[in-house]
N, C-alpha and C positions, 0 to 999 in steps of 0.2 A: 741950077744943076743941069748938066747936059745928059743926053740919053745914055751914054756909056756909064756914067757915074750912077745914075738912077737904076739902070739895069743890073749893074754889079752889086749895088747895095741890096736890091731885091733878091738877087740870087743868094747872097749871103744870108739874108733873113730866112729865105725858104730852106736853105741847107741847115741852118740852126734849128729850125722847126722840125725838119726831117730827122735830124740827129737826136733831138729830144724824144721824138716818137719812137725811134729805134731803141733808145735806152729804156724807155718805159716798157717796151715790148720784150726786152731782154734779147734782142737780136744783135749779138756781138759782131757778126760779120758786117751787117749793115752799119753798125756804129763805126767800124773801122773805115768803111767806104765813105761815109759822110764826113768823118774827121779828115780824111785825105782831101776830099773835095773842099772842105772849109779851109784847110791849109793853103790849097792852091788859089782859092779865091782871095784870101787875105794877102797872099804874096802878090797877086796881080794888082790888088788895090794899092799896096805899098809901092809897087813899081810905078804906078801912075799917080801917086800923090793923093789917093782917095783915103780920107780918114774914116776908119771903121770904129764904131763905138764898142766898148768892152761889154760883153754880155755874160762873161763867166763861163762860157761853153768851152 
């Protein structure tokens, strides 16, 4: 796995964790921010052929 792929997957994992925390805390604004970030990261992954596991987020 190259550095780009590893970094992208780590950013996705971190964003999913941040999203979960925002949901647990009831922070609706932060939930929307994290969902937007996650969408962007997943789109970037798809554009570069990086497979992202389904986490149900």
